[in-house]
N, C-alpha and C positions, 0 to 999 in steps of 0.2 A: 310582439314586434315582428312585423313581416308576416307573410303567409306561411304557417307551419302546420304540419300534419299531426292529428291525434295519434297517440300510441296506446295500445291495449294495456300497457304496464301502468297507466294512470288510474286504472279502475279495478275494483274487486268484482269477481265473477261469482255467479251462483254455482252450486254443485252440479256435477254431471247429470245426476238423476233429475234435477229440476229443469235443466236444459232440455232433456228428452221429453219431459211432460209438456214443457212449453211448446216444443215442436209439434206435438200432437194437437195442442190447443189451437195453434195457428192454422193447422190443417182443417180443423173441424168448425171453427168459429170465424165469422166474417167481421165481427166487431169486438171491442173490449170496452167494458163499462168501468169508469173510474169513480162512480158515485159513492161506492163503499169507502174509498180512500178519502173522499171529501168529508163524508160523515164522521170518519175516525178523527180527521184533523179538527173538525168542529167540536167533537167531544173533548179533545185535548185542550182546545182553546177555551171552552167553557170552564173546564176544571181549573185552568191556570187563572182565569179571571176571578174565580170564587175562592182560590186558596188564600189563607191567612198565614203569613210567615212571621214568627217571632224572632227578633234579632236585637242584639245589643247595639245601641248607638254609640258614637264617640265619647259620650259623657257617662257611659256605664249604665244607662237605663235600658230596660228591656221593653221594646215597643212592638206592636203588631202592625204589619205592613200588608198592603194589597196593591198589585200592579195596576197601572192605569190603561194598559193596552198590550196587545200581542199581535204579531204577524207570523204565520207559518207558511213557508214555501216548501213545496215537495217536488222532487226531481227524479225522473226515471229515464233511462236510455236503453235502447236495444239496437241490434245490428245483425244483418245478414251479410256474410262476406264469402265470396268465391275467389280463392287464390289461383294463380297460374304461375308455373315455372317453365320457361322456354315453350310457352303456348300449350303446355299440358295442364289441364285443370285438376285441382284437388277437390276435396269434398266441401260442400257449403257449410260454413261455420255459423252457428247461431249463438249470439252473445246477448244475455240479459244482465246488464250491470246492476250491482247492488243499489237500490234506491237510496236517496238522500233526503234529509229534512234540515231546513235552516229555521230555527225558532228564535225570533227576536222579541224580547220583553221590553216594555216601556214603563218608566216611572216618572211621575211629575211631582216635584215638591213645590213649596211656595215660591222659591226663587230660581230654581233650576230643574232641568229634566235630563234624564239619561236613558240610554238603551243598552242592551247586552244581548249578544247572540251566541247560541250554541248550535252545533251541527251533529247530526247522527247519520251513520251510513252502515247499513247492514241488510241482509236479505229478508229479515223479518218485516221490514217496512213495505213489503209487497202486498200485504192484506190488512184488513180491519183490525183484527186482534193483535197482529204483529206490531202495528203502529202504536196501539195503546200499551202493549207490553214494553216496547222499547222506550216510549216517550213519557209514560206515566210518572215513573220515578225521577226522571230527569228534570221535571218541571220545578220541583222545590229547589234543586241544586242551581238551576238557571236563575231563579228569582233571588236566591242567596247571592249569586254572583252579580246580579243587577244592583242589589243594595250595596254591595262592596264598591261597585262602580260609582254609585251615588255619593257615598261618603268619601270616596277617594278623589272625586273630581272637584274642580273649582268653578266659580261663577264664570270665569273666562272660558272654561271648557264646554259650557252649555251649547255653544254654537255647533259643536261637533255632533250634537244629538238632535238638532232641529229636523223636522220632517214636514214637507208640504202634503196636505191632504187633498184627495180628489172627491169632489161632491157633485152629484151623488156617487157613492162607491159602486164600481161595476159589479153586478151581481147576476150570475148566469143561472138559468133554470136547471132542474135535475136532469132533464132529457139531453141537455147540451154536453153532458160529461161522458157520452158514449162516442167512441172514435172508431172509424174503420181500421182494421189491422194494417200494419206496415206491409207494403208490397214486397214480396220476395223477388229475387232476380229471375226474370222471365227466361225460359229455356231458349227461345228464339234469339233473344238478345245475347245470351251467353254463347250460343253457337256462332253468331256473326262476329262477336268479339274475339272468339278463339281463331276464326279464320283470318281476321286482321292480324292477330299476333303471329300466327303460323307463317304467313307470307313475309312478315318482317323478320322473324327469326331465321328464315331460310336465306336471308341476305348474307353474303359471305363475310362482311366485317363484324357482324353481330355475334358476340361470344356468349352472352347471357341476356335473358329477358325476364324480369320480374314484373308481375302485373296482378291486379285484383279488381273485382267489381263488388260494390257494396251498396246496400240500402240502409240508411241510418235514421233513427228517430229519437228526438228529445221531446219529452212531455214535462211541462211544469204546471203545478197547481198552486194558487195563492189564496189563502183565506186570512182575514184579519178581523179584529174586534170592531172595526168601523163598518163592517158589512161586505167587504170585498170577498168575492167568490168567483174565481175564474179558472179556466183551463186553457192551455196553449200547447199545440204540438208543432214541431218543426221537422219536416221530412226532407232528407237530402239523399239523392242517388249520385254515385260517383264511380269513376274508374281511374286507375293509375297505371302507367306503363313506364318502367324504368329500364331502358336498354343500356347495355355495356358494349361499346364498340372498340375495335382495335385499329389503329391507324397503320399506314404503311411503314412508319418508323417504329412500330411496336409500342406505341403509347396507348394506354387504355383510358378512354373517356366515358363518362356517363351523363345521362340527361334525365329529367323528370317531366313526363307529359301526363297531365291529368285534366279531367273535366268534371264539373258538378252541375246538377240540374234538379228540378223538383219532380221529374218523372223520367222513366226510362225511355219514353218516346222522345222527349227533348234531348236526352243524353245520346240517343241513336243519331240524331241529326248532326252531332259533332264529329262523326267518323271521318267525313271528307277533310275537315281542317286538321284532324289528328294525323291523318296519313301525310298531309303536307308537312306537318311538323316533324314527323318521323323521317321523312325524306330529307328534310333540311339537316337533321342530325348526321346523316350519312355524308352529306356534303362537307360538314365541318370537321370530320375526323382528322384531316391533315392540317388542322388549324395551327396558326403561329401565335406568337406572343406580341401583343400590341404594346409598344413602349409607353411609359407614363407620359402624361401631357394633357393638353386641352384640344379637343377635336369638335368639328361640327357634328351634331347629333340629331337624329330624329327618334323620339320616343314613340314606340307604338303604344296602343291603348293600355297594354299590361304595365309598361314602365310608368306611364302617366298615372295609372291607378295606384301603383305602389307609392309613387311620390306624393300624391295628394292624400292618400289614406294615411300614410305614416307621418308625413311632415306637417299636415294641417288638420284634417278632419278626424282622423282616427284617435289621436291622442292630444294634440295641442289645443283642441277646442273642447276637451273634456271639462265639464263644469267642476268636477271634483278636483282635477289638477289645477284649475284656475283658483278656486277658493282656498286650496291648501298651499298655493303659491309654488307648486312644483313646476307649473308651466307659466312662464312670464311673457312669452312673445306676444300673446293676445290678451293678457291681463289688462283690465281697464279700457279695452278697446271697443266695448259694446256700443254700437251706434256710430262708431268712428271709422273713417277710411284708413286702411293700413297700406294702401297702394299709392305710391307717389311716382313721379316721373323717374326718380332715381332708384326706387326700391319696389320690387314686387308689382310693377306696373301691369303685368299680364293679368293680375286679378281683376282689373277694371273691366276685362272682357268676359268675366266668368260669373256664373252662379254655382254655388256648391251646396248641394242638398244631401240630407240623409233621409231615406224614405222607407221606414220599416213597414208601412202599410201597402207598399207596392207589391201586390201578389204575383206579378209577372217576374219578379226577381227572387233570387235564391233565398235570402236571409230574412224574408218577411215574417212579421208576427203582429198580433193585434194587441197583446198585453205583455209588458215586460215582467221581470222576475220579482218586482215589488208590487205587482198587481195594478200598475198604472197603464191606462190606455196609451198605445203608441201614437205619436204625432209625427207626420212628415215635417221636417224642420229645415228651413232655409238658414244655412250657417253663414255664408258670405255672399253678398249681392253686389256685384260690380265693385269689389274692393272694400265694401263696408261690412263690418262684422255685425250680423243681425241676431244671432242666437248661439248658445252653447248647447252641448249635449248634457242632459241633466238626469241625475237620480233624485230621489225625494230630498236628500240632505242638501245637495248643492243648490237645488231650486229654492229651498227655504232660505238658505243663507244669502242668496242673491235676490230674494223676494220676487221670484219668478214662478210661473206655473210649471209643474213637472211635465216633461214631454215624453216620458216612457222609454228611456234608453238604458235602464239598469239591467245589465246582463252579466252572466258568468258561465264558465265552462262547467263548474260543479260547485258544491257548497262546503267541501272539506279539502284541506291541503295538509301535507305533512311538512313540519318545520323542524329544524335541528335545534334542540334546546339542551344544553349541558351534555352534548354528544349523543343524545337520544332523539329519535324521530317521534314527534308528538303531533297528534291530529288537532288542527285548529279550524275554526269556522272561516270560510272564504265568502266574502260579501260581494254581491253584484255591484258593478260600478258603471258609469256612463260609457257606452261602447257604440261604435258605428256599426251599421248593418248593411243597408243598401245605399251606397254612395253614388251620387250623380254629379259629374262636373259638366256643366252645360254652357254653351256659347252660341251666339247667333252668327258665328264666323262663316264667311262665304269662301274661305281659303281651302282649296283641295289639298290632298296629300301630294299630288303631282306638283302643285305650286311650291310646297315646302322643298321638294326634291330639286326643282328647277332653280330655286334661289341659291341653294347650296352648291349645285353644279356650276352655276355661273361664277360664284365667288371662290370656291375651293376645288372644283372638279370632282368632288366626291362627298359622301357623308357616311356616318356610322349609324346603322340601324340598331336600336337598343330594345331588347325585350327583357322584362324583369318581373319576377313574382315574389321577391324578397327584399326587405329593407328594414332599417331601424332608425329611430330618432331618440336622442337624449332630450327629454322634455324640459330639462332644466337649462341646458345650454343652447338647444336648438340645432345641435350638430346632426346632420343627416347623412346616412350611407345608403346607396342603392347598389344592390348586389346582382351580378349577372353571370350566367354560365358561359355564354359565348357572344361574340360580336360579329356583325356582318358589315363589311365595307363595300359600299355600292358606288361604282364609278359612273360617269356620265355616259359612257358607251354601253352600259348595261352589264359589264363584267363585275364579278364579286370576289372578295377575299373573306376568309373566315379566321377569327382570332379567338384565343382562349379567354376565359372569364376573368373577372376582377371586381373592383369597386369604384363607383363614382362617389365622391364625398365632398361636402362643403357645409358651411353654415346655412341654416334653413333660409334666411332672407336672401343670401347670395344664390342659393340653388333656385329659388323661385324667380329671382331677378334674371337668372340665366335663360329662362324660357322666352323665346323670341316671338313665336307665333303659334296660334291654335288652329287646327284644321277642322273641317266639317266631317271627318271620317271618325266614326265611333266604334267601340267594341266593348264586349263584356268580359270581365275577369272575375273568377270566383276563387275563394280560398278560405283560410283560417287566419285570424289575427290573434296574436298572443299579447297578454298584459298581466298585471298582478292578479286579475280575476280569472286567469286561464285563457284558453283559446275558444273563440266563438266564430261561427261562419259569417262570411261577408261576401258581398258582390259589388263590383264597381262598373259603372257605365261612364266611359271616359273617352276623350278624343286623342288622336295623335298630335304631338307637338314638336316643334323644332327648338333645340337647346344649344347654346354655346357659352362656355365660360366655367364649367365645372371640371375638376381635376380627375384624371383616370389613373388608377393604380392597379396594374395587372397581377394576377395570381401566378404562381410558379406552374410550369407545365409538369405533368406527371413524369416520373422516371421511365426511361426506356427499359423494356424487358425483352431482349433479343432471344431468350430461351423459349418464349411463349409461342406455341404453334396452335392456332385456333382450330385447324382441321383435326388435331388429335384430342382436343378436350371437348369438342362440341358434339353432342349426341343428337342425331336426327332420327326419329322413329321411322321404321320401314314403311315405304309407300307414300311418304309426305312429298307433295309437289306443290309448288307455288301456283296459285291461280291469279296472282297479281304481283308483278315484280317491281322492285325499287331500283332506281339508278344508282350505280356505284361510282 
């Protein structure tokens, strides 16, 4: 829910010695070949298909069973991270997270079918023999659990195990399993980034500055008994800057500035806009508290992105949530118009797409984590619901073709059972990737401003990168760190953050006009299947009619003296100054 950051505590790490060896391999080799991993998965798959398991049925008879199918998904992640504290760099950290496997077994009886998943996560899964050593003995246990599931399920439950097939199954050649190595942080980029940080840290109100640059890679491989054989990598470069500033009234505020891209070259092009954002933070330090109420608002592209990602496309149009009746707002609406003159009429002006195949966007991929080819999907067209986001199960239950949206952060999660943390399999589910909200509007951003100036004399500019929706009730919250009040004469006031909240239909109905000014927003979206990268291409919009609830201002600390606690290395001088 919302755009949230990954934390290292979610993962297991290799030993120090392995990290050192990996560092040498990255230095000496330009590519990494995953073919041996694929071969090991295929050996496990063949063994599972040939196994005969004896088990007692509910009537006390010993029978021999054989599975009807199997799918194995393999996941590996790695990361280079260069941290900075107050513009001083640390050492580059190299993380190779423990690989994971998700093994799903299938069994079909005369009247019903079931599946059963187990997950593995350990460093031995990094090579051929380790995969076989770790997985070989687990196959019989997994099949035993599958049969327990079969006898424990009812005919009514069989819908939970349906799966749409892809024909022909995507099958990649041996040579396609060799990937170029993940790019390390370029020295020139790191140097320019440090210069940006140094200039900002030297600004008088800044007490502390945490930052980092990272390059991140996620690789998944899927093989199954139908012939699927694919590999997919997702590389994301990002930097974060978290300043802590002190106002004249001795209140300390913080902000989070980050950018994500598919290359360091693209990331470098974000520096000018980042400097503007950092400058704006300094302007907001003497912010006030905006009383609760309803105000004329203009959502910039980030707030629009959060609204449409969270409130509509990211979760409410999930095929899994629809068929399991967790999401009811768009249930039974396929092919129908959900926009009327009285409710959500703004949707009549929009097309809402999810485009995982768009390689110009951050979260693109060709195959999802069930091995299904990704399909660019039109979700809502001028108010008419055209499609849902599907995994194999939701597509089968709705008698639709799967469109390749099954994603997850990882394949294993810890759950609390009888006061003990127990590792359980985490399954991919329908997720949004590259969201596009498109309109043929001719209205400019200036037009939005002029209309509010004429009616109210001002408007509130809203930026937001976080929000959440209750898929059952449709209640939506948009969270903001600060607000900017813009007057007709060009003057501005700044206010502390809080929350805009309303029922989903009321929130969408509060959108008055769509502009032709677009922007990109990247981040991570959380759900029951973890956090996955997303990017949104969305326009600015005018909004009126949702309630504002402010957050409390930080407590004053008159004892705090920034000149005494702020260390500045000798010889540091600003090459570019910010306005105070």
